[in-house]
Structure formats: C-alpha cells, structure tokens
C-alpha positions, -999 to 999 in steps of 0.1 A, spaced: -114 606 -278 -122 643 -286 -102 675 -284 -112 711 -277 -87 737 -287 -85 772 -273 -59 800 -278 -55 830 -255 -31 857 -243 -32 851 -205 -11 823 -191 -22 831 -156 -58 824 -164 -51 790 -180 -27 779 -152 -52 789 -125 -80 770 -142 -61 738 -149 -44 736 -115 -76 743 -96 -74 720 -66 -112 717 -64 -111 696 -96 -88 670 -80 -60 680 -104 -30 658 -109 -1 669 -131 9 639 -152 39 653 -171 56 686 -180 87 700 -197 106 734 -197 88 749 -168 96 758 -132 68 738 -115 73 750 -79 40 768 -79 15 786 -101 35 818 -101 68 802 -113 49 783 -141 33 816 -153 67 833 -152 83 806 -172 56 808 -199 58 846 -201 95 848 -204 96 825 -234 66 841 -251 85 874 -251 109 859 -276 83 866 -303 62 897 -295 44 895 -329 21 867 -316 -8 882 -297 -22 848 -285 8 827 -273 -13 805 -249 -22 771 -262 -49 752 -242 -63 718 -253 -88 695 -235 -86 658 -244 -117 639 -234 -123 602 -233 -153 580 -230 -162 568 -195 -162 533 -208 -124 535 -211 -118 547 -176 -107 514 -161 -76 513 -183 -68 550 -186 -42 555 -159 -24 588 -156 6 572 -174 -15 559 -203 -33 593 -207 0 611 -206 14 589 -233 -17 594 -255 -16 632 -249 21 634 -258 15 614 -290 -13 637 -299 9 668 -294 36 653 -316 12 646 -344 -2 681 -341 33 696 -344 34 708 -308 70 701 -300 102 717 -287 82 740 -264 71 744 -228 41 725 -216 24 707 -188 -4 681 -188 -28 677 -159 -57 654 -153 -90 665 -137 -114 643 -117 -145 665 -116 -165 648 -143 -177 613 -151 -155 609 -181 -116 609 -180 -100 640 -194 -67 659 -194 -57 694 -201 -26 705 -221 -12 740 -215 16 749 -239 35 779 -252 28 786 -289 63 802 -290 87 773 -291 122 771 -275 138 789 -305 112 818 -307 93 804 -337 55 801 -337 38 767 -335 15 767 -365 -23 766 -359 -31 761 -396 -61 738 -401 -56 727 -365 -92 716 -359 -93 695 -390 -60 679 -382 -70 674 -346 -102 656 -356 -83 632 -378 -56 626 -352 -81 619 -325 -98 593 -347 -64 577 -355 -54 575 -318 -89 562 -308 -85 534 -333 -49 527 -325 -55 523 -287 -89 506 -291 -107 534 -274 -145 537 -273 -158 553 -305 -189 574 -299 -208 602 -315 -198 634 -296 -234 648 -296 -247 616 -281 -224 620 -251 -233 657 -243 -251 662 -210 -284 678 -222 -293 692 -187 -262 712 -185 -268 731 -218 -280 767 -221 -300 781 -250 -298 779 -279 -277 748 -275 -303 731 -254 -329 734 -282 -303 725 -308 -296 692 -291 -333 685 -286 -337 690 -323 -307 667 -330 -323 639 -310 -357 643 -328 -342 644 -362 -320 614 -355 -351 593 -347 -374 606 -374 -351 607 -404 -342 571 -397 -378 559 -400 -396 582 -425 -399 574 -462 -406 609 -476 -406 646 -467 -444 649 -462 -443 622 -434 -411 637 -419 -425 672 -418 -458 660 -402 -439 640 -376 -417 670 -368 -447 694 -365 -463 671 -339 -431 675 -318 -430 713 -321 -406 716 -350 -414 738 -380 -397 730 -413 -389 756 -440 -371 751 -473 -346 774 -490 -349 776 -528 -324 785 -555 -333 820 -567 -369 821 -580 -369 784 -590 -385 754 -574 -351 738 -568 -347 732 -531 -313 743 -519 -315 738 -481 -337 732 -451 -343 752 -419 -357 738 -387 -375 761 -362 -380 751 -325 -387 772 -294 -382 803 -315 -347 793 -327 -338 788 -363 -312 762 -374 -299 753 -408 -300 715 -411 -262 712 -415 -257 733 -384 -276 708 -363 -254 680 -377 -238 674 -411 -260 644 -417 -291 667 -416 -283 689 -446 -312 689 -471 -293 666 -496 -283 640 -469 -318 639 -454 -333 635 -489 -309 606 -496 -318 590 -463 -355 592 -470 -350 577 -504 -331 548 -489 -358 543 -463 -384 542 -491 -364 517 -511 -360 494 -481 -397 497 -474 -406 487 -510 -382 457 -508 -401 445 -477 -435 449 -495 -424 429 -525 -410 400 -505 -430 368 -512 -452 357 -483 -444 320 -490 -409 310 -479 -387 298 -507 -352 284 -507 -327 299 -532 -295 281 -538 -264 302 -532 -228 297 -543 -206 282 -516 -179 304 -499 -142 299 -508 -137 277 -477 -168 257 -483 -158 252 -520 -125 238 -509 -141 214 -484 -166 202 -511 -139 198 -537 -117 178 -514 -145 154 -506 -146 163 -469 -184 165 -471 -186 136 -495 -204 158 -521 -197 179 -551 -217 211 -551 -247 192 -538 -249 170 -570 -248 137 -551 -215 126 -566 -189 111 -542 -152 114 -545 -149 82 -565 -174 95 -591 -154 127 -594 -122 108 -601 -139 87 -627 -153 118 -644 -118 133 -645 -103 102 -661 -131 102 -687 -124 138 -695 -86 131 -699 -93 101 -722 -115 122 -744 -88 149 -747 -63 122 -757 -86 109 -784 -91 144 -798 -53 148 -800 -49 115 -819 -76 124 -844 -59 157 -851 -26 139 -856 -43 115 -881 -57 144 -901 -22 158 -905 
C-alpha cells in the first residue's frame, strides 16, 4: 500500500478527475457533501472552504495504491474501510470528503478528495504528512496482511519520461551490481560497461569521499537520489559485506567436516526426558542417568556428615 499526497486550490479540477467516467469510477463512501452531481459536490467544498480564507490550498487529494496481488480480496467495502482508517490516523477527520475507486490500471487504487478546512473552520494539519503517511501505510499493510513490495520495483518503466526513465534504468543496474561486487573498482568497471559513469565527491581538498554521482544518458544523479540504499556510505558498506562473504567462502575447508552443535531448547527437553533414549549423545540411557543422580546425592550427604564431624 502506498499513498501519493497532493494539495491544490481548485476543487473542480480534482472532482472532474476523480469522477471521470472513462476510468470506470465507483464512489465507495462520502460524508458532508451534496452528491447529486459534480456541480453540487464542488459547491459543497467551496462553501466550507470559505470559512477560512487564510488557507490558499484547501483541496486535499490522496491516491492510495495497492499491489495487484491483493486484488482478489480488495472489494470496494474493504478498500473504503482501509482508506477511512488511513484518514483517521492521518488526522483527516470532521471534514467533507468522498472516496472513489478507479479501474483503469492493473493495480487496485482509490482516490480521496477532502476539504482541508474542517467542519468548524480549522485547518487540517499537513505537518510532516509524507513521513506520517509512509509510516501509516506500512502499519496498515502489515495489519491487513497486504503485499509488501518495493515501490520502485512496481513502477511501469515504459510509461516514464526523462529523466525518470533513466533514473529507473540506473536503479535497476545498481540494484544488480551493488549486490554482487566486492569493491569499488569492480563496481565502477561493471557500471561503465553498461553506460554509467561514476564520479566521487570529496570533502574540501581532502581525499575523504563524501558522496557519489552516477551519470547516464547525460543525466546526473546523486546516489541517494536514485535510492537511499545507493548513497556512498551504504554502497561502501554493501561492498564490504560482499567482500567478507566472499572471503568466508574461500576459507571454507574443501573436505566436509561434522561439527557438533548444542541442541535446541525443545531438543534438550526431549533428550533430558529420555524420549530419545540418550543424554546429549553420550550413550547413557534413562536408568544410567538416575543412577548417576543417586550417586551425586549420596556424595553430597557424605560431605555434609564430614562437615558435621569436624564441628
């Protein structure tokens, strides 16, 4: 589940877009609006927004997108419930809104149109809304057992325009190469063979590397702008990890050896209770164990008697 948040100043524009019949639109829920037609909806929004003329962008517009893997169970009712819970957690309450579902794409998605001026004339806060939205989307995805996927992996590359098309091409290349290279020299060489130039940013006039820039098709991208995992420090850490794993593989003995390991908690209980007939693989049976325990108790009693005699 992902959310895209937009603010604006034209209710007519957002209403026309969301209720476009060519997208197979279905309104799933609403509140506080005259829903007879587009005109009455826009009028309802505008009247309430006039309660607070200080807000220049009273239009709230959010797209909630879900993975196509979840489509079989995402009925209109289920999506409406998730969207309403999302709004509540975002603090979008006591205001006009409607939620509509579109059917023009492969993945399920709904649009929320709401008035940022609530029913009492107060402004619905947008402070840190994108950070809060990301956290809430993750919470709801986990709560409802929805498909968890990397957003960039789901983007339709053929629909992108430049420079986004090149950015996502670069993302795909880096994802593959950073995962298999063991040092910067190999990574840079592999990237160059695929039309990607690498430049490093240095701190002042020192040799300390501070960042990395990737150049492809004439476009320049800071590593962290391609994806957070591709900042200089995170790539460097990934390369070191790959190198360490490679060394471990090289030092593994060619001849197979058997190393004894401690039993798990459940295995330990089974062994102790004699259900396997063994004690830690020593060859003792349950009777031997009882005999050993009796011997230990007897020795303790003898020690106690000796201490008593000394007194």
